[in-house]
N, C-alpha and C positions, 0 to 999 in steps of 0.2 A: 454665375452670370447675373446681370442686372436687366431689368425690363427696359425696352426701348422707350424713348420719350413719349409722353402722352399728356393730353390736357385733362385736368381733374376738376370735376364738378360734384357738388353735394346738394341736390335738390331737396327742398323741404316739403314738397307736395307731390302726390302721385301724378297729378295732371302735368306737372312740370317735367317729370321723368319721361312720360310718353311723348311729350312735345319734343324734348331733347333727342329722344330716340328717332323720331320721325325726321328731325332736321339733320341728323348725322348721316343719313343715307347708308346705314349698315356699318358705319365706322366707329360705333360706340359699343362698349361692353358694360354690363351692370356688375357692380361689386357689392355683394352682400356679406357672406361670411368669409369669402376669399379662399376657401379650402381647396377649390379646384382652379379658380382663375389665378390666384397668387402664384403657384408654381408654374403655371403656363406662361404667365408674364415673365417670370424670371428666366425661364428657359427659352423665351422668345418664340414659343409655339403660338402665342397670341400677341398680335401687335396692333391693338386698337389705337385710333387717333385720340379717342376720348374715353375716360372712365367716369361712369356715373355712380357715385357712392350712395347706395340705398340702405346701408347697414343700420341706420338709426331712424329710418322713415317710420313715423308712428302708425301710419295706415297699414303697414305690412307686419306689425308686431301684435295685432289684435287676435285674441282667441275668444270667439263669441258662440254662445249657446243659441242655436236657431230653433230649438224645440225638438225637431226630428233629426237634426244633424248638428255637427260642430263646424263652424267656419274658422279655419286656421290660416292666419296671414302668411303670405309667402316668405316673410322675413323672420318667422318664428323659428327659433333654433331647435336642434335635436334635443338639447339639454332642457329646454322649456317643456317639451312634451315628456321627457323622461321624468321630470320632477313634479309634473301635474297630471295625475290620472284623470282623464275626462270620462265622466260617467256615460256609459253607452259606447264609448270608443276606447276601452281599456287596451286593446291590442296596440295602439299607438305608443303607449309608454313602454310596452314590452319590446317592440321593435327599436324604439329610440335608444334604449339603454344598451343595445347590442351593436350600435354603430361605432366603429373605430374605437377611439379613446376619448375620455372626458374632455380633454383640451380641444379636440376637434369638435365634439358635440356642443361645446360652449360657443363656438363660432359658426359652424356649418348650419345652413338653413334648409327648411323643407322645400321652399321654392327653388333655391339654388340647385339642390340635388335633382329635382324633377327637370329643371331646365337644362342642366348639364347632360342628363340622360345617359349616364354610364350604365351599360347593360347589367352590371353586377351590383349596382347600388340597391339599397333597401327600399327607399320610398317608391321608385318606379315599379317595384313588384307589389308592395303593400297596398298602394292606393287603388289599383285595379281590383285586387282581391277583396277590398272592402267596399267596392262600388262607388268610389269617390268621384267628384266632379272638380275639374280644374277651372278656376275662375281667372280669365285672362283680361287684362286691362289694355286698352289701346286708345287712340285719339277719338274713336267713335263710341267709346264707352266700354262696358264689360260684355264679354261673351263667355259661354260655358262649353267645355269640351269634356266628354266622359274620359276618365283616367285611362280606361282601356284603349282609347284611341289617340291619346295625347302623344305618347312616344311612338315615333314612326320607324325608327332605325337606331342603330348604335350612335349615340350622340346626336340624334335627330328628333325633332319634336314638331308639333303643330303650331308653335310660336312663330309669328312673323317678326321681322327685324325691328319693328317699332312697337312691340308688345312686351308685356311683363306679366309674370304670374302674380296676381293680386292676392289670391287666396286659394285654399283647397277646402271644399265642403265634403265632409265625411259623414255618411248616414250612421245613425246610432243603431247598434245591434240590440236584439232583444235579450232578456235575462236568460233565455234558454239557448242562446247561440254558443257555439264552440269554435275556438280559433286554434290553429296550429301553424307554427312558423319554424322553419329549420334551415340552417345554412352550414355548409362545410367551408372552413377557412384553414389555410395551411398553418396560420398562427393567429392568435387573438389580435383583432384590430385590422386585419387585412380584408380586402374584398374577397367574397366567397368564390369557390370553384363551382358550386352548385347551390341553389336555394329554392325553396318552395313555400307557398302560403296556402292555407285551407280555411275557408269560412263555411260553417254549416249553421244556418239559422232557420229552423223549421217554421217558427212563428211567422217569419216574413217570406217563407218559401224561397229561400236563397241557399244555393249550394255552389261554391266556387273552389276550384283548384287552379293555382297559377304557379308557373315555374319561372325562375330568373337565372341570371348568370349565363345567358345564352350569347350567341354571336350578334343578336339584334335585340329587339324589344322583348320583354317578358311575354309569355304565351299562356293562354287559357286551355285547360283540359276539361272541356264542358261535359263530354260523355262520361268521363271518369267521375266527375263531381256528382252527376245525377245518380250514378250507380252507388256511390258512397252514401248519398243522402237516403237511398232506399235500403241498403244492406249494411251500412257501417263499415267497420274494418274488414268484414268478410269479403268486401268487394276488392280488396287489395291482395294481389299476388304478383309474383315476378312477371307472369304473362300479361296480366291486365295492365300493369304499369308500363311495361315495355311496349305494348300495343298503343297505349295512349300517348307515349312519348315519341314514338317513331316518326309521326308526321312533322314534329317540331324540332327534333334533334338533328335530323339529317345524318351526314357522315361525320361521326366523331369517334375517337378511339374507345376501346372497351372500358378502360378505367374511368374516363369522363362520363360515359353512359351509365356506369354503375353508380357513380356519385349522384347523378340526377335522379336515378331510380330510388336510391336510398333516401335522398332528401324528401321526395314525395311521400314515401312510405312513413317516414318519421313525422312529417308534418301532419299526415292523416291520423297517425297513431295518437298524437297530441290532441287532435280535434275530436277523436272518437273515444278516448279513454274514459 
């Protein structure tokens, strides 16, 4: 199939993008890497009246060292993070290189993935686990939303129709921090059936365990994270993981439940080894 007819614009300034979004009254779509929107257009699952191409917008391609954090432009591709290890944010390169295939990583963007909000995607899980902040640009300027609150449901976010993800600010972890990330995919390059991320940073007094590939937004397992910070891998057992997951998994089949339990265990093992 081919996309339905639409008007095409390629703004050269971020301010022009948000102005065009406001004027469109919800009838415009942003085109960055096109790895999600492209197929949706061709299948006519999305029929916007206007496409705003932000794929080469300079303001969205910047990676900036803020001292205690890295500011990553919304248009930064997965491949850019794969190829450039950011000191203090080394987990980003690890996660990036595991996303789909290189051809997709060359085009797909961090901001696009977060805005699309697929429950099984990597960045909607990684950013809350790292304590990131989503920087959102609108006609009134920038506002910041904690990554853990940004995704509200499957394919739902805190973005208004006239806003765009300008950047993501990711705090630097300490030299003593440990990171674990695990996902189960039926085959290489596919979205996972279950995924988990663990960050233990005693110097910053941070302990986080997050799971993804759920029916909705990724979820935090706070109590389990605290226990792991205190006792390490000894805190992990079939019972403790099952009890931690019970409130967020709901009614799913035994095989899926086991995949989520194992993803958590393996992510914790990587972070405590």
